[in-house]
Each structure stands twice: as C-alpha cells, then as structure tokens.
SEZA-800659 format. One record per atom (N, C-alpha, C, O, CB): residue in one letter; x, y, z. Coordinates in steps of 0.02 Angstrom, whole numbers, plus 50000, padded with zeros to 5 digits. Glycine has a CB too. Example, Ala and Ser with C-alpha at 12.3 -4.5 7.8 and 13.67 -1.06 7.14 Angstrom:
A506604971650390/A506154977550390/A506604983550390/A507124983450423/A505654977650452/S506424988850354/S506844994750357/S506455000250394/S506705005750402/S507044997050286/
***
This chain:
M510196420358215/M509596423658208/M509036418458259/M509206412758242/M509406424358117/I508836418158278/I508306416858321/I507726417058305/I507686417958244/I508306419758364/R507156416758332/R506346416158317/R506196426358358/R505786430558339/R505816406158384/S506696426758409/S506276433458455/S506666436858438/S506596442158469/S506146434158537/E507276437358386/E508026442858343/E507596444158303/E507366449758296/E508886439558301/L507406438858270/L506966440958197/L506346446358216/L506286451858189/L506546433058159/V505916443758264/V505506447858297/V505496455058314/V505016458858305/V505476445558339/E506206456758346/E506226461658392/E506806467558327/E507026473158341/E506606458058485/A506906464158266/A507096465658206/A506616469958180/A506596476158180/A507206460358167/L506066463858148/L505596467658105/L504896474158136/L504506478158111/L505246461158066/A505156470658227/A504686478058262/A505026484458265/A504806489658290/A504466477158345/R505836483058226/R506296489258282/R506056492158182/R505806497758187/R507576487458335/D506066490458126/D505866491058058/D505286495358046/D505396501458041/D505726484758033/N504706493158042/N504256493758067/N503606495958153/N503156493358185/N504356490158041/P504046502658152/P503846505258185/P503106508058204/P502956511558253/P504186507758176/E502746505858160/E502346507158161/E501516501958198/E500986503758225/E502506509158104/L501826494858177/L501616487958199/L501786487358295/L502346488458318/L502176481658145/R501356486058328/R501516483758402/R501676477858394/R501576474758342/R500986484058456/A501976475458448/A502566469858449/A502076462758444/A502136458558399/A503116470158533/E501846462658470/E501066457258459/E500996457558404/E500946451758383/E500326458958489/E500926463258343/E500566462858297/E501256459858259/E501006454958233/E500126469458277/V501606459758249/V502236456258227/V502396449058228/V502496444458187/V502686458658261/E502386450058297/E502466440458316/E501856435358278/E501906430258244/E502306438758422/Q501476437958291/Q500876437058241/Q500996434958174/Q500986429158155/Q500516442958233/V501166442358122/V501336439558053/V502036435258036/V502216434657977/V501336445558009/V502486431758103/V503066430558121/V502826422858105/V503036418258070/V503336433558194/Q502206423858158/Q501866415958180/Q501366414858110/Q501556409358091/Q501266415958271/I501006416358077/I500686416958001/I501156414157964/I501046408957932/I500526424357970/F501826417557964/F502086416757905/F502676407957889/F502846405057837/F502516424557900/F502806406557963/F502866402457972/F502306394757986/F502486389057976/F503196404958002/D501816396258004/D501346392058001/D501196389857934/D501096384057917/D500836394358030/E501176395657892/E500906393757810/E501476388257770/E501366383957727/E500866402257755/I502016389957796/I502586388257753/I502436379957786/I502266376657738/I503466393257769/A502436376757832/A502486370457871/A501756368357872/A501706363057904/A502826371357947/Q501196370357850/Q500696370957813/Q500666367457755/Q500366362057755/Q500636376357803/R500946369857696/R500776368457620/R501556362257634/R501756360957577/R500826377657542/L501876359657671/L502656356157659/L502096350857682/L501996346557639/L503566358457711/A501636349957754/A501386345657769/A500936341857709/A500906335857699/A501126347657822/E500546347757668/E500246344257604/E500416342257576/E500086339757530/E500016345557570/G501146341657581/G501716339957513/G501836343757445/G501986341157391/G501536333257483/G501716351757460/G501556357657440/G502556358557418/G503056355157430/G501066363357512/R502416365057378/R503196368357372/R503046374157412/R502466375157429/R503506370657289/V503596378957432/V503656384457448/V503976389457416/V504176392557466/V503806384157490/E504166392557372/E504546396557376/E504666404457342/E504386406857293/E504896393157366/L505296408357399/L505236413457395/L505706416457365/L506296416157381/L505106415057439/R505336421157296/R506006421057236/R506566426457277/R506396430757318/R505726425257136/G507226424857256/G507766427157284/G508036425157349/G508646425357349/G507696432657284/F507676422757422/F507846418857451/F507946409757421/F508516407857407/F507446420657496/G507546406557416/G507576401257405/G506786394857411/G506186395957403/G508146400657447/A507016390957421/A506306386557399/A506106380557453/A506456375757436/A506446382357317/F505706378657513/F505726372157533/F505556367257506/F505516368157445/F505526371357573/S505416362157522/S505096357857508/S505346354357537/S505826355357574/S504996356657458/T504806345157518/T505116339157565/T505636334057519/T505986336657475/T504406333857599/R505666329357528/R506146322457529/R505726316057548/R505686315657609/R506776323157589/E505526312857526/E505496305957538/E506166299957583/E506626298357545/E505396304357466/R506196298057632/R506716294857644/R506466286257645/R505966283757670/R507026297957712/E506936283657612/E506516277257634/E506666273057690/E507166274757723/E506506272757584/A506376268057709/A506386264257774/A507296263457756/A507626264457705/A505756255557780/R507436261357814/R508196258557833/R508096254857873/R507576253357903/R508746262657857/K508956252057879/K509226247257939/K509726254957992/K510066259557970/K509926238557893/G509576253258056/G509906260358060/G510326256558131/G510346250458128/G509256268958074/R510686259758198/R511066257458221/R510886261458276/R510886267558269/R511626256758192/N510666257658357/N510466261858425/N511296263758445/N511676259358466/N509946256058499/P511516270858436/P512026270558482/P512256271258536/P512716274458563/P512246272058473/R511796267058552/R512056265558640/R512136260558662/R512536259258707/R511676267258692/T511676255658627/T511906247858638/T512026244258550/T512126238158554/T511116242858690/G512026245858508/G512376247358439/G512156240458404/G512466237058363/G513316248758443/S511326238958444/S510896232858403/S510656238058324/S510806243958316/S509976229358466/A510386235158291/A510086235358245/A509446237958253/A509136233058272/A510116230358223/V508866244858249/V508686248358243/V508136248158147/V508416249658094/V509276252058270/D507406246158151/D507136247458097/D506996256058106/D507026258158163/D506496242358086/V506866260258058/V507016267858056/V506676267257989/V506966266157936/V507876271158064/P506026268357999/P505296270557948/P505316274157921/P505346280057939/P504726272257966/A505306271457847/A504996277057794/A504976285157782/A504986285857721/A504416276157798/K504956289757804/K504876298157815/K504996302857771/K505466302357731/K505256300757863/R504506308957773/R504666316157735/R505066318957786/R505196317757846/R503986321557715/V505306324557727/V505806328157780/V505916334357745/V505926335057684/V506566324057797/P506016339857799/P505776347557763/P506546348057715/P507066345557738/P505636356157839/Y506536350157675/Y507336351157633/Y507076358857591/Y506546360057562/Y507606342457557/F507696363057601/F507706368657594/F508356367957530/F508806363857532/F507776372657667/K508236374357466/K508516375157435/K508666381957417/K508226384857386/K508356371857406/A509306385957431/A509406392757441/A509486396257345/A509836394157299/A510216393457500/G509136400457347/G509186405857313/G509616408957269/G509956413357296/G509126408657343/K509706407857206/K510346412857160/K510646417557212/K511196416357237/K510006418657089/E510336422257225/E510186428157248/E510486428857329/E510666434157355/E509386428957238/I510506420957367/I510746423357420/I511366416557413/I511576414657468/I510156424357491/R511586413757366/R512186411557345/R512616414457352/R513066413257392/R512246410257298/E512546420157307/E513036425357262/E513106431457333/E513476436357327/E512526429457169/R512716430157396/R512806435557423/R513346431857463/R513916434157470/R512206439257454/L513106425457491/L513516421057515/L514196421157491/L514566421457541/L513256415557507/N514486420957446/N515206419057402/N515356427257384/N515876428057352/N515076412757314/A515166430357392/A515226439257376/A515976435857376/A516166430157393/A514916447457447/D516366442357348/D517016442757381/D517146448557398/D517676449757427/D517536440757347/
***
C-alpha cells in the first residue's frame, strides 16, 4: 500500500471527512512520528509496533562502481519492531 491508497481507504471509511482533511491527518501522523524519532524518542502504537532509532557505527565501505574504500560516517537509522498482534496475524494458519 502506498500513501495515496492509505488516504483513499481512510476517506472511504470516513465519508464525513473531505479528502483534504484526510490527507492532512495522514501528514500530521507521519510528521509527528518523524519529529519524535528525530528528537531521539520512540513511538509505540499498541497492537501494531514500535518505531525507534538505532546507532550505526562508522565503518569502511566500498564504492560499488570503482571498488575503492570509502569512509561511511556513524549515523542513526530508523528501526521498526512489529507488535505481538501484527506478528500473530502474519503467522495465522
């Protein structure tokens, strides 16, 4: 599912809202998650999962085109851990 499909599904399930309002809700939702992660925080959606960040250490990488060594700086990367309910739904028989 892509963002526009999510907006369409939410608009279909909430006919009392205009499409622009649904789009604004989705935008605020994603902005708030991104802002919290940028601050080093964590976002937990019970039954769905938790978003957090992880630290990646600096390392030596390779340029795939030339094969030469490249310094890759340390960075934070987003991480998602699925909740119990999602895992159970994925593995239901």
